[in-house]
Backbone as ProteinMPNN parsed JSONL, in Angstrom:
{"seq_chain_A": "MSDPKLIVRYLGQRGLENGGRGFDFSCSAGSETPTVITVEASVTLFQGPDRIAIQEAAGICYETLKCRILLAPASTPDRFDLTAADVAQHRKITKPGSRQ", "coords_chain_A": {"N_chain_A": [[2.634, -229.03, -57.214], [0.592, -229.082, -54.384], [0.066, -226.926, -51.499], [0.686, -228.139, -48.183], [-1.96, -229.108, -45.963], [-3.046, -226.813, -43.543], [-3.201, -227.167, -40.092], [-4.779, -226.087, -37.269], [-5.213, -226.161, -33.903], [-7.095, -225.506, -31.002], [-5.852, -225.42, -27.759], [-6.287, -224.53, -25.185], [-6.742, -222.081, -22.497], [-5.076, -219.815, -20.263], [-4.461, -218.009, -17.231], [-2.412, -215.082, -17.059], [0.454, -213.591, -15.437], [0.201, -210.817, -15.446], [-2.491, -210.363, -15.45], [-3.738, -210.737, -17.842], [-4.613, -213.033, -20.52], [-3.428, -216.151, -21.781], [-3.615, -217.835, -24.785], [-3.414, -220.977, -26.058], [-2.32, -222.764, -28.914], [-2.061, -225.527, -31.142], [-0.15, -226.026, -33.96], [0.282, -227.145, -37.299], [1.507, -228.151, -40.5], [0.533, -230.296, -42.941], [2.407, -233.227, -42.615], [4.096, -232.298, -40.672], [5.702, -231.905, -37.45], [3.682, -230.877, -34.791], [3.591, -227.491, -33.577], [3.534, -225.507, -30.669], [1.863, -222.52, -30.242], [1.448, -219.489, -28.591], [-0.97, -217.053, -28.035], [-1.085, -213.992, -26.609], [-3.301, -212.131, -24.713], [-3.752, -208.981, -23.5], [-4.782, -207.664, -20.303], [-6.14, -205.282, -20.671], [-7.654, -205.576, -22.984], [-9.885, -206.858, -22.105], [-11.332, -205.053, -20.73], [-13.32, -202.041, -20.325], [-15.523, -200.177, -22.618], [-15.435, -201.402, -25.17], [-14.675, -203.953, -24.652], [-13.593, -207.391, -24.842], [-15.108, -210.601, -24.458], [-14.079, -213.392, -22.499], [-14.966, -215.753, -23.588], [-15.242, -215.172, -26.314], [-12.705, -214.507, -27.005], [-10.966, -216.661, -27.593], [-11.766, -217.473, -30.177], [-11.191, -215.133, -31.643], [-8.423, -215.008, -31.296], [-7.725, -217.41, -32.578], [-8.493, -216.885, -35.28], [-6.813, -214.703, -35.809], [-4.255, -215.878, -35.504], [-4.356, -217.831, -37.544], [-4.515, -216.204, -39.842], [-2.032, -214.859, -39.673], [-0.245, -216.994, -39.991], [-0.885, -217.859, -42.585], [-0.207, -215.591, -44.079], [2.537, -215.194, -43.555], [4.161, -217.773, -43.218], [6.752, -218.695, -42.47], [7.671, -216.886, -40.632], [6.244, -216.865, -38.263], [6.07, -216.354, -34.857], [6.659, -218.175, -31.71], [5.12, -217.109, -29.747], [2.918, -214.347, -29.461], [1.506, -211.021, -29.121], [-1.931, -210.253, -28.864], [-3.622, -207.679, -30.534], [-5.482, -204.54, -30.411], [-6.187, -203.917, -32.998], [-6.189, -206.452, -34.184], [-8.378, -207.546, -32.831], [-10.441, -205.869, -33.775], [-10.397, -206.587, -36.478], [-10.993, -209.36, -36.505], [-13.155, -209.901, -34.881], [-16.379, -211.218, -34.363], [-19.261, -209.693, -35.227], [-22.374, -209.234, -33.717], [-25.917, -208.9, -34.258], [-27.649, -206.014, -32.984], [-29.337, -206.479, -29.909], [-29.499, -209.219, -30.163], [-28.834, -212.438, -28.75], [-26.051, -214.402, -27.717]], "CA_chain_A": [[2.358, -229.655, -55.945], [-0.203, -228.183, -53.548], [0.554, -226.689, -50.146], [0.101, -229.058, -47.198], [-3.078, -228.547, -45.223], [-2.738, -226.194, -42.262], [-4.042, -227.637, -38.994], [-4.658, -225.263, -36.07], [-6.106, -226.687, -32.848], [-7.114, -224.764, -29.743], [-5.487, -226.292, -26.647], [-6.821, -224.01, -23.935], [-6.279, -220.762, -22.087], [-4.607, -219.739, -18.879], [-4.217, -216.661, -16.743], [-1.022, -214.619, -17.051], [0.798, -212.84, -14.229], [-0.227, -209.42, -15.569], [-3.943, -210.312, -15.471], [-4.225, -211.085, -19.18], [-4.83, -214.458, -20.805], [-2.641, -216.783, -22.832], [-4.394, -218.818, -25.532], [-2.46, -221.902, -26.667], [-2.762, -223.46, -30.117], [-1.146, -226.464, -31.781], [-0.184, -225.726, -35.391], [1.136, -227.952, -38.16], [1.156, -228.209, -41.917], [0.783, -231.641, -43.45], [2.917, -234.207, -41.662], [5.051, -231.667, -39.755], [5.471, -232.024, -36.017], [2.954, -229.687, -34.332], [4.262, -226.472, -32.781], [2.611, -224.777, -29.811], [1.958, -221.068, -30.352], [0.619, -218.817, -27.601], [-1.41, -215.695, -28.318], [-1.311, -213.36, -25.316], [-4.252, -211.023, -24.725], [-3.549, -208.199, -22.276], [-5.967, -207.422, -19.484], [-6.856, -204.105, -21.183], [-8.613, -205.999, -24.007], [-11.054, -207.384, -21.404], [-11.886, -203.946, -19.942], [-13.827, -200.885, -21.051], [-16.755, -200.33, -23.403], [-15.229, -202.293, -26.323], [-13.988, -205.151, -24.136], [-13.973, -208.689, -25.382], [-15.405, -211.616, -23.451], [-13.139, -214.514, -22.548], [-15.55, -216.758, -24.476], [-15.005, -214.827, -27.713], [-11.275, -214.27, -27.218], [-10.331, -217.822, -28.232], [-12.065, -217.402, -31.609], [-10.447, -214.012, -32.203], [-7.018, -215.442, -31.332], [-7.632, -218.443, -33.622], [-8.532, -216.237, -36.6], [-5.6, -213.895, -35.936], [-3.141, -216.802, -35.723], [-4.499, -218.437, -38.868], [-4.139, -215.184, -40.832], [-0.58, -214.628, -39.606], [0.449, -218.153, -40.572], [-1.113, -217.873, -44.03], [0.502, -214.464, -44.69], [3.991, -215.34, -43.402], [4.34, -219.025, -42.466], [8.106, -218.906, -41.952], [8.038, -215.905, -39.612], [5.3, -216.877, -37.145], [6.785, -216.661, -33.614], [5.986, -219.132, -30.834], [4.176, -216.329, -28.951], [2.766, -212.944, -29.852], [0.44, -210.314, -28.422], [-3.137, -209.871, -29.576], [-3.749, -206.22, -30.507], [-6.827, -204.001, -30.641], [-6.428, -204.031, -34.439], [-6.569, -207.854, -34.422], [-9.747, -207.711, -32.331], [-11.33, -205.189, -34.712], [-10.429, -207.33, -37.742], [-11.469, -210.743, -36.405], [-14.304, -210.049, -33.985], [-17.661, -211.484, -35.009], [-20.248, -208.725, -34.757], [-23.741, -209.752, -33.686], [-26.948, -207.878, -34.434], [-28.094, -205.46, -31.711], [-30.474, -207.139, -29.303], [-29.43, -210.678, -30.258], [-28.053, -213.077, -27.684], [-25.178, -215.461, -28.217]], "C_chain_A": [[1.603, -228.657, -55.068], [0.434, -228.034, -52.17], [-0.074, -227.697, -49.192], [-0.999, -228.347, -46.414], [-2.614, -228.025, -43.865], [-3.724, -226.692, -41.214], [-3.741, -226.777, -37.771], [-5.683, -225.777, -35.067], [-5.958, -225.846, -31.589], [-6.844, -225.735, -28.597], [-6.057, -225.822, -25.312], [-6.261, -222.638, -23.62], [-5.876, -220.799, -20.631], [-4.398, -218.279, -18.515], [-2.725, -216.339, -16.773], [-0.787, -213.768, -15.809], [0.276, -211.408, -14.259], [-1.749, -209.271, -15.614], [-4.552, -210.638, -16.816], [-4.437, -212.583, -19.306], [-3.893, -214.912, -21.914], [-3.472, -217.873, -23.474], [-3.426, -219.678, -26.335], [-3.092, -222.659, -27.822], [-1.66, -224.401, -30.589], [-1.285, -226.241, -33.283], [0.766, -226.648, -36.152], [0.622, -227.875, -39.587], [1.519, -229.601, -42.417], [1.266, -232.58, -42.363], [3.97, -233.632, -40.709], [4.702, -231.968, -38.301], [4.759, -230.752, -35.55], [3.815, -228.786, -33.452], [3.215, -225.784, -31.925], [2.903, -223.287, -29.942], [0.978, -220.46, -29.358], [0.309, -217.404, -28.066], [-1.772, -215.082, -26.973], [-2.225, -212.147, -25.489], [-4.102, -210.262, -23.415], [-4.875, -207.945, -21.579], [-6.773, -206.242, -20.031], [-7.869, -204.467, -22.271], [-9.911, -206.522, -23.391], [-11.739, -206.316, -20.553], [-12.442, -202.868, -20.86], [-15.022, -201.196, -21.922], [-16.623, -201.282, -24.604], [-14.561, -203.6, -25.922], [-14.472, -206.41, -24.846], [-14.253, -209.635, -24.219], [-14.379, -212.742, -23.59], [-13.636, -215.571, -23.533], [-15.291, -216.442, -25.947], [-13.523, -214.661, -28.038], [-10.589, -215.434, -27.921], [-10.552, -217.8, -29.744], [-11.308, -216.288, -32.307], [-8.973, -214.381, -32.322], [-6.795, -216.476, -32.43], [-7.572, -217.8, -35.008], [-7.284, -215.4, -36.844], [-4.393, -214.779, -36.243], [-3.19, -217.397, -37.125], [-4.086, -217.452, -39.964], [-2.635, -214.941, -40.846], [0.193, -215.779, -40.24], [0.303, -218.161, -42.087], [-0.35, -216.753, -44.741], [2.02, -214.634, -44.642], [4.304, -216.594, -42.602], [5.721, -219.199, -41.839], [8.443, -217.966, -40.801], [7.043, -215.834, -38.45], [6.048, -217.269, -35.867], [6.016, -217.66, -32.752], [5.072, -218.446, -29.816], [4.104, -214.922, -29.521], [1.563, -212.356, -29.131], [-0.724, -210.036, -29.36], [-3.272, -208.358, -29.444], [-5.204, -205.813, -30.696], [-7.178, -204.084, -32.123], [-6.83, -205.464, -34.816], [-8.013, -208.09, -33.994], [-10.734, -207.092, -33.311], [-11.477, -205.98, -36.014], [-11.137, -208.677, -37.617], [-12.66, -210.962, -35.475], [-15.571, -210.273, -34.8], [-18.687, -210.537, -34.398], [-21.633, -209.36, -34.811], [-24.717, -208.6, -33.849], [-27.343, -207.327, -33.063], [-29.33, -206.198, -31.198], [-30.438, -208.651, -29.397], [-28.575, -211.212, -29.131], [-27.22, -214.189, -28.282], [-25.342, -216.704, -27.399]], "O_chain_A": [[1.969, -227.483, -55.031], [1.218, -228.874, -51.729], [-1.233, -228.073, -49.364], [-0.96, -227.13, -46.232], [-1.889, -228.702, -43.137], [-4.937, -226.646, -41.422], [-2.608, -226.735, -37.292], [-6.879, -225.821, -35.356], [-4.85, -225.518, -31.167], [-7.522, -226.754, -28.472], [-6.283, -226.631, -24.412], [-5.431, -222.098, -24.352], [-6.273, -221.682, -19.873], [-4.187, -217.428, -19.38], [-1.884, -217.208, -16.543], [-1.739, -213.279, -15.202], [-0.054, -210.846, -13.215], [-2.249, -208.161, -15.799], [-5.768, -210.8, -16.919], [-4.438, -213.308, -18.31], [-3.603, -214.171, -22.854], [-3.985, -218.749, -22.778], [-2.702, -219.171, -27.192], [-4.226, -223.131, -27.738], [-0.473, -224.104, -30.449], [-2.392, -226.263, -33.821], [1.891, -226.902, -35.722], [-0.545, -227.573, -39.835], [2.67, -230.027, -42.325], [0.627, -232.721, -41.32], [4.659, -234.383, -40.018], [3.55, -232.25, -37.971], [5.197, -229.652, -35.886], [4.654, -229.259, -32.686], [2.116, -225.503, -32.404], [4.041, -222.847, -29.776], [-0.183, -220.865, -29.291], [1.207, -216.65, -28.442], [-2.654, -215.582, -26.275], [-1.959, -211.26, -26.3], [-4.3, -210.829, -22.34], [-5.942, -208.005, -22.19], [-7.992, -206.215, -19.862], [-8.845, -203.743, -22.463], [-10.926, -206.619, -24.08], [-12.619, -206.627, -19.75], [-12.076, -202.793, -22.033], [-15.488, -202.335, -21.969], [-17.608, -201.901, -25.006], [-13.952, -204.275, -26.753], [-15.585, -206.48, -25.367], [-13.699, -209.479, -23.131], [-13.878, -213.002, -24.684], [-12.842, -216.208, -24.226], [-15.135, -217.362, -26.749], [-13.132, -214.673, -29.205], [-9.718, -215.215, -28.762], [-9.628, -218.076, -30.509], [-10.835, -216.463, -33.43], [-8.342, -214.096, -33.34], [-5.787, -216.425, -33.136], [-6.703, -218.132, -35.814], [-6.753, -215.384, -37.955], [-3.603, -214.469, -37.135], [-2.171, -217.458, -37.812], [-3.387, -217.827, -40.906], [-2.032, -214.831, -41.914], [1.176, -215.556, -40.947], [1.267, -218.442, -42.799], [0.105, -216.934, -45.87], [2.714, -214.257, -45.586], [4.674, -216.502, -41.431], [5.835, -219.8, -40.77], [9.399, -218.213, -40.066], [7.012, -214.837, -37.728], [6.596, -218.368, -35.78], [4.854, -217.957, -33.031], [4.331, -219.119, -29.1], [5.098, -214.378, -30.001], [0.718, -213.078, -28.604], [-0.53, -209.635, -30.507], [-3.061, -207.81, -28.362], [-6.047, -206.621, -31.087], [-8.339, -204.297, -32.472], [-7.701, -205.667, -35.662], [-8.779, -208.748, -34.698], [-11.746, -207.707, -33.645], [-12.566, -206.035, -36.585], [-11.821, -209.091, -38.552], [-13.118, -212.092, -35.307], [-15.804, -209.599, -35.804], [-18.947, -210.58, -33.196], [-22.019, -209.948, -35.821], [-24.367, -207.446, -33.6], [-27.373, -208.072, -32.084], [-30.248, -206.501, -31.96], [-31.264, -209.319, -28.774], [-27.697, -210.518, -28.619], [-27.634, -214.842, -29.24], [-24.686, -217.711, -27.669]]}, "name": "protein", "num_of_chains": 1, "seq": "MSDPKLIVRYLGQRGLENGGRGFDFSCSAGSETPTVITVEASVTLFQGPDRIAIQEAAGICYETLKCRILLAPASTPDRFDLTAADVAQHRKITKPGSRQ"}
């Protein structure tokens, strides 16, 4: 029997009290009831020379969440913090001089 299809949907983002952002996703496998999981990105990820843009943060959070679910589906919490390592692993690098 094959594994049920994983469905991850981006619901939106919101500001957090500490200045960071919370990115909400609906996740389900097959006919399961969807669960909302929040990926919290601290304000420090949006500052400095290697900062991420809010526009790219949703995609980075999506890829990070998808990887965590695929690696350990039973132990995915309902919220977790995005790390600099997650950003480095899931950030889409563009060619120098190109515009997005």
